[in-house]
DRENDRENMI-743729 format. One record per residue (C-alpha): x, y, z; residue number from 1. Coordinates in steps of 0.25 Angstrom, whole numbers, plus 5000, padded with zeros to 4 digits. Example, Ala and Ser with C-alpha at 12.3 -4.5 7.8 and 13.67 -1.06 7.14 Angstrom:
% DRENDRENMI-743729
+------+------+------+-----+
:   xx :   yy :   zz :   k :
+------+------+------+-----+
: 5049 : 4982 : 5031 :   1 :
: 5055 : 4996 : 5029 :   2 :
+------+------+------+-----+
This chain:
% DRENDRENMI-743729
+------+------+------+-----+
:   xx :   yy :   zz :   k :
+------+------+------+-----+
: 5225 : 5112 : 4921 :   1 :
: 5218 : 5098 : 4923 :   2 :
: 5214 : 5095 : 4937 :   3 :
: 5220 : 5082 : 4943 :   4 :
: 5207 : 5077 : 4947 :   5 :
: 5202 : 5071 : 4934 :   6 :
: 5192 : 5074 : 4923 :   7 :
: 5179 : 5070 : 4931 :   8 :
: 5183 : 5077 : 4943 :   9 :
: 5176 : 5090 : 4941 :  10 :
: 5163 : 5084 : 4938 :  11 :
: 5160 : 5079 : 4952 :  12 :
: 5159 : 5089 : 4964 :  13 :
: 5163 : 5085 : 4978 :  14 :
: 5148 : 5087 : 4982 :  15 :
: 5143 : 5077 : 4972 :  16 :
: 5152 : 5066 : 4977 :  17 :
: 5148 : 5066 : 4992 :  18 :
: 5145 : 5051 : 4995 :  19 :
: 5139 : 5055 : 5008 :  20 :
: 5128 : 5062 : 5002 :  21 :
: 5125 : 5050 : 4993 :  22 :
: 5124 : 5040 : 5004 :  23 :
: 5115 : 5049 : 5012 :  24 :
: 5106 : 5051 : 5001 :  25 :
: 5106 : 5035 : 4998 :  26 :
: 5103 : 5032 : 5013 :  27 :
: 5091 : 5042 : 5013 :  28 :
: 5085 : 5035 : 5001 :  29 :
: 5087 : 5021 : 5006 :  30 :
: 5080 : 5026 : 5020 :  31 :
: 5068 : 5031 : 5013 :  32 :
: 5066 : 5018 : 5005 :  33 :
: 5067 : 5009 : 5017 :  34 :
: 5056 : 5018 : 5023 :  35 :
: 5047 : 5015 : 5012 :  36 :
: 5049 : 5001 : 5011 :  37 :
: 5047 : 4999 : 5026 :  38 :
: 5033 : 5006 : 5026 :  39 :
: 5029 : 4998 : 5014 :  40 :
: 5033 : 4985 : 5020 :  41 :
: 5024 : 4989 : 5032 :  42 :
: 5012 : 4992 : 5023 :  43 :
: 5015 : 4978 : 5015 :  44 :
: 5015 : 4971 : 5029 :  45 :
: 5002 : 4977 : 5033 :  46 :
: 4992 : 4965 : 5034 :  47 :
: 4980 : 4966 : 5024 :  48 :
: 4966 : 4964 : 5030 :  49 :
: 4961 : 4952 : 5022 :  50 :
: 4946 : 4957 : 5026 :  51 :
: 4949 : 4970 : 5019 :  52 :
: 4941 : 4972 : 5005 :  53 :
: 4949 : 4971 : 4992 :  54 :
: 4950 : 4985 : 4985 :  55 :
: 4941 : 4984 : 4973 :  56 :
: 4946 : 4982 : 4958 :  57 :
: 4947 : 4994 : 4949 :  58 :
: 4939 : 4995 : 4936 :  59 :
: 4951 : 4990 : 4928 :  60 :
: 4952 : 4977 : 4937 :  61 :
: 4937 : 4975 : 4936 :  62 :
: 4939 : 4975 : 4921 :  63 :
: 4951 : 4966 : 4922 :  64 :
: 4943 : 4955 : 4929 :  65 :
: 4934 : 4953 : 4918 :  66 :
: 4945 : 4956 : 4908 :  67 :
: 4953 : 4944 : 4913 :  68 :
: 4941 : 4935 : 4911 :  69 :
: 4940 : 4939 : 4897 :  70 :
: 4955 : 4939 : 4894 :  71 :
: 4957 : 4924 : 4900 :  72 :
: 4946 : 4920 : 4891 :  73 :
: 4951 : 4926 : 4878 :  74 :
: 4966 : 4922 : 4882 :  75 :
: 4966 : 4910 : 4891 :  76 :
: 4981 : 4906 : 4888 :  77 :
: 4986 : 4920 : 4894 :  78 :
: 4989 : 4918 : 4909 :  79 :
: 4997 : 4931 : 4911 :  80 :
: 4990 : 4941 : 4921 :  81 :
: 4998 : 4952 : 4914 :  82 :
: 4993 : 4949 : 4901 :  83 :
: 4978 : 4950 : 4906 :  84 :
: 4981 : 4962 : 4914 :  85 :
: 4988 : 4969 : 4901 :  86 :
: 4976 : 4965 : 4892 :  87 :
: 4967 : 4970 : 4902 :  88 :
: 4973 : 4983 : 4904 :  89 :
: 4973 : 4986 : 4889 :  90 :
: 4959 : 4982 : 4888 :  91 :
: 4955 : 4991 : 4900 :  92 :
: 4963 : 5003 : 4894 :  93 :
: 4956 : 5001 : 4881 :  94 :
: 4941 : 5001 : 4887 :  95 :
: 4933 : 5013 : 4886 :  96 :
: 4927 : 5020 : 4899 :  97 :
: 4913 : 5014 : 4896 :  98 :
: 4919 : 5000 : 4895 :  99 :
: 4927 : 5002 : 4908 : 100 :
: 4914 : 5008 : 4915 : 101 :
: 4908 : 4994 : 4920 : 102 :
: 4921 : 4990 : 4926 : 103 :
: 4923 : 5004 : 4933 : 104 :
: 4909 : 5001 : 4938 : 105 :
: 4912 : 4988 : 4944 : 106 :
: 4925 : 4994 : 4950 : 107 :
: 4917 : 5005 : 4956 : 108 :
: 4907 : 4995 : 4962 : 109 :
: 4918 : 4987 : 4968 : 110 :
: 4924 : 4999 : 4974 : 111 :
: 4911 : 5003 : 4981 : 112 :
: 4909 : 4989 : 4986 : 113 :
: 4924 : 4989 : 4991 : 114 :
: 4922 : 5002 : 4998 : 115 :
: 4909 : 4997 : 5005 : 116 :
: 4918 : 4984 : 5010 : 117 :
: 4929 : 4994 : 5014 : 118 :
: 4919 : 5001 : 5023 : 119 :
: 4915 : 4989 : 5030 : 120 :
: 4929 : 4984 : 5032 : 121 :
: 4933 : 4997 : 5037 : 122 :
: 4921 : 4997 : 5047 : 123 :
: 4926 : 4983 : 5051 : 124 :
: 4941 : 4988 : 5053 : 125 :
: 4937 : 5000 : 5061 : 126 :
: 4928 : 4991 : 5070 : 127 :
: 4939 : 4981 : 5072 : 128 :
: 4949 : 4992 : 5075 : 129 :
: 4940 : 4998 : 5086 : 130 :
: 4938 : 4985 : 5092 : 131 :
: 4953 : 4984 : 5093 : 132 :
: 4954 : 4998 : 5098 : 133 :
: 4944 : 4996 : 5109 : 134 :
: 4951 : 4983 : 5114 : 135 :
: 4964 : 4991 : 5114 : 136 :
: 4957 : 5003 : 5121 : 137 :
: 4952 : 4994 : 5132 : 138 :
: 4966 : 4987 : 5134 : 139 :
: 4972 : 5001 : 5135 : 140 :
: 4963 : 5006 : 5145 : 141 :
: 4965 : 4993 : 5154 : 142 :
: 4979 : 4995 : 5153 : 143 :
: 4978 : 5009 : 5157 : 144 :
: 4970 : 5005 : 5169 : 145 :
: 4980 : 4995 : 5173 : 146 :
: 4991 : 5006 : 5171 : 147 :
: 4983 : 5015 : 5180 : 148 :
: 4981 : 5005 : 5191 : 149 :
: 4996 : 5001 : 5191 : 150 :
: 5000 : 5016 : 5192 : 151 :
: 4991 : 5018 : 5204 : 152 :
: 4996 : 5005 : 5210 : 153 :
: 5011 : 5011 : 5208 : 154 :
: 5007 : 5024 : 5215 : 155 :
: 5000 : 5017 : 5227 : 156 :
: 5013 : 5008 : 5229 : 157 :
: 5022 : 5022 : 5229 : 158 :
+------+------+------+-----+
Protein backbone atom coordinates (compact mmCIF):
# COMPACT_ATOMS: atom_id res chain seq x y z
CA UNK A 1 0.00 0.00 0.00
CA UNK A 2 1.06 3.52 -0.67
CA UNK A 3 1.63 5.91 2.17
CA UNK A 4 -0.49 9.03 2.42
CA UNK A 5 2.52 11.33 2.71
CA UNK A 6 3.15 11.68 -1.02
CA UNK A 7 5.83 10.76 -3.52
CA UNK A 8 8.73 12.93 -2.31
CA UNK A 9 8.22 12.52 1.42
CA UNK A 10 10.61 9.58 1.82
CA UNK A 11 13.51 11.47 0.21
CA UNK A 12 14.04 13.87 3.12
CA UNK A 13 14.59 12.84 6.70
CA UNK A 14 13.53 14.94 9.66
CA UNK A 15 17.16 15.64 10.56
CA UNK A 16 17.98 17.24 7.21
CA UNK A 17 15.08 19.66 7.48
CA UNK A 18 15.95 21.40 10.75
CA UNK A 19 15.64 25.14 10.14
CA UNK A 20 17.22 25.96 13.51
CA UNK A 21 20.54 24.39 12.47
CA UNK A 22 20.50 26.29 9.18
CA UNK A 23 19.98 29.58 10.97
CA UNK A 24 22.84 28.93 13.38
CA UNK A 25 25.24 28.13 10.57
CA UNK A 26 24.19 31.25 8.71
CA UNK A 27 24.75 33.41 11.77
CA UNK A 28 28.21 32.00 12.33
CA UNK A 29 29.25 32.70 8.76
CA UNK A 30 27.96 36.26 8.94
CA UNK A 31 29.78 36.90 12.20
CA UNK A 32 33.14 35.78 10.78
CA UNK A 33 32.70 37.98 7.74
CA UNK A 34 31.98 41.01 9.93
CA UNK A 35 35.12 40.39 11.99
CA UNK A 36 37.32 40.27 8.88
CA UNK A 37 35.86 43.40 7.36
CA UNK A 38 36.23 45.41 10.57
CA UNK A 39 39.92 44.50 10.85
CA UNK A 40 40.42 45.44 7.20
CA UNK A 41 38.78 48.81 7.82
CA UNK A 42 41.24 49.50 10.62
CA UNK A 43 44.13 48.74 8.28
CA UNK A 44 42.71 51.01 5.59
CA UNK A 45 42.18 53.84 8.05
CA UNK A 46 45.76 53.69 9.25
CA UNK A 47 47.54 56.87 8.22
CA UNK A 48 50.41 56.37 5.81
CA UNK A 49 53.60 58.25 6.55
CA UNK A 50 54.40 60.54 3.60
CA UNK A 51 58.09 60.49 4.55
CA UNK A 52 58.36 56.71 4.21
CA UNK A 53 60.31 55.69 1.08
CA UNK A 54 58.34 54.08 -1.74
CA UNK A 55 58.96 50.42 -2.45
CA UNK A 56 61.20 49.80 -5.47
CA UNK A 57 59.74 48.56 -8.75
CA UNK A 58 60.31 44.99 -9.87
CA UNK A 59 62.30 44.16 -13.00
CA UNK A 60 59.06 44.01 -14.99
CA UNK A 61 58.07 47.53 -14.00
CA UNK A 62 61.55 48.84 -14.79
CA UNK A 63 61.11 47.27 -18.23
CA UNK A 64 57.62 48.72 -18.52
CA UNK A 65 58.89 52.27 -17.94
CA UNK A 66 61.06 52.03 -21.05
CA UNK A 67 58.48 50.04 -23.02
CA UNK A 68 55.83 52.73 -22.49
CA UNK A 69 58.05 55.32 -24.16
CA UNK A 70 58.65 53.07 -27.18
CA UNK A 71 55.00 52.07 -27.39
CA UNK A 72 53.80 55.68 -27.36
CA UNK A 73 56.18 56.57 -30.19
CA UNK A 74 55.00 53.63 -32.29
CA UNK A 75 51.29 53.98 -31.41
CA UNK A 76 50.53 57.65 -30.61
CA UNK A 77 46.78 57.15 -31.11
CA UNK A 78 46.43 54.44 -28.43
CA UNK A 79 45.49 56.07 -25.13
CA UNK A 80 44.29 53.00 -23.15
CA UNK A 81 46.54 52.04 -20.26
CA UNK A 82 45.33 48.46 -20.51
CA UNK A 83 46.54 48.17 -24.12
CA UNK A 84 50.04 49.32 -23.11
CA UNK A 85 50.07 46.92 -20.18
CA UNK A 86 48.96 43.96 -22.27
CA UNK A 87 51.50 44.67 -24.97
CA UNK A 88 54.22 45.12 -22.36
CA UNK A 89 53.30 41.86 -20.66
CA UNK A 90 53.45 39.95 -23.93
CA UNK A 91 56.79 41.49 -24.80
CA UNK A 92 58.21 40.70 -21.33
CA UNK A 93 57.16 37.06 -21.66
CA UNK A 94 58.84 36.80 -25.03
CA UNK A 95 62.18 38.17 -23.74
CA UNK A 96 64.97 35.73 -22.94
CA UNK A 97 66.79 35.72 -19.61
CA UNK A 98 69.74 37.50 -21.19
CA UNK A 99 67.45 40.28 -22.46
CA UNK A 100 65.81 40.60 -19.01
CA UNK A 101 69.18 40.81 -17.21
CA UNK A 102 69.71 44.61 -17.52
CA UNK A 103 66.23 45.29 -16.12
CA UNK A 104 66.81 42.86 -13.26
CA UNK A 105 70.14 44.58 -12.50
CA UNK A 106 68.44 48.00 -12.40
CA UNK A 107 65.73 46.61 -10.15
CA UNK A 108 68.35 45.10 -7.81
CA UNK A 109 70.16 48.46 -7.61
CA UNK A 110 66.93 50.27 -6.80
CA UNK A 111 66.13 47.67 -4.16
CA UNK A 112 69.50 48.15 -2.45
CA UNK A 113 68.98 51.94 -2.50
CA UNK A 114 65.53 51.42 -1.00
CA UNK A 115 66.93 49.23 1.78
CA UNK A 116 69.46 51.95 2.66
CA UNK A 117 66.73 54.57 2.75
CA UNK A 118 64.57 52.31 4.92
CA UNK A 119 67.39 51.85 7.44
CA UNK A 120 67.71 55.63 7.74
CA UNK A 121 63.93 55.98 7.97
CA UNK A 122 63.67 53.30 10.67
CA UNK A 123 66.40 54.99 12.72
CA UNK A 124 64.48 58.27 12.53
CA UNK A 125 61.28 56.51 13.58
CA UNK A 126 63.02 54.86 16.54
CA UNK A 127 64.55 58.13 17.67
CA UNK A 128 61.22 59.97 17.50
CA UNK A 129 59.51 57.09 19.32
CA UNK A 130 62.21 57.18 22.01
CA UNK A 131 61.76 60.93 22.46
CA UNK A 132 58.00 60.49 22.80
CA UNK A 133 58.46 57.66 25.29
CA UNK A 134 60.94 59.70 27.32
CA UNK A 135 58.43 62.52 27.55
CA UNK A 136 55.74 60.08 28.65
CA UNK A 137 58.06 58.49 31.21
CA UNK A 138 58.77 61.88 32.74
CA UNK A 139 55.05 62.64 32.87
CA UNK A 140 54.35 59.24 34.43
CA UNK A 141 57.03 59.79 37.09
CA UNK A 142 55.66 63.24 37.90
CA UNK A 143 52.10 61.97 38.20
CA UNK A 144 53.28 59.03 40.35
CA UNK A 145 55.07 61.45 42.71
CA UNK A 146 51.93 63.58 42.94
CA UNK A 147 49.83 60.53 43.79
CA UNK A 148 52.26 59.49 46.51
CA UNK A 149 52.18 62.99 48.02
CA UNK A 150 48.38 62.97 47.95
CA UNK A 151 48.32 59.58 49.67
CA UNK A 152 50.71 60.85 52.35
CA UNK A 153 48.55 63.93 52.85
CA UNK A 154 45.46 61.74 53.19
CA UNK A 155 47.21 59.57 55.79
CA UNK A 156 48.31 62.67 57.75
CA UNK A 157 44.74 63.95 57.90
CA UNK A 158 43.48 60.67 59.40
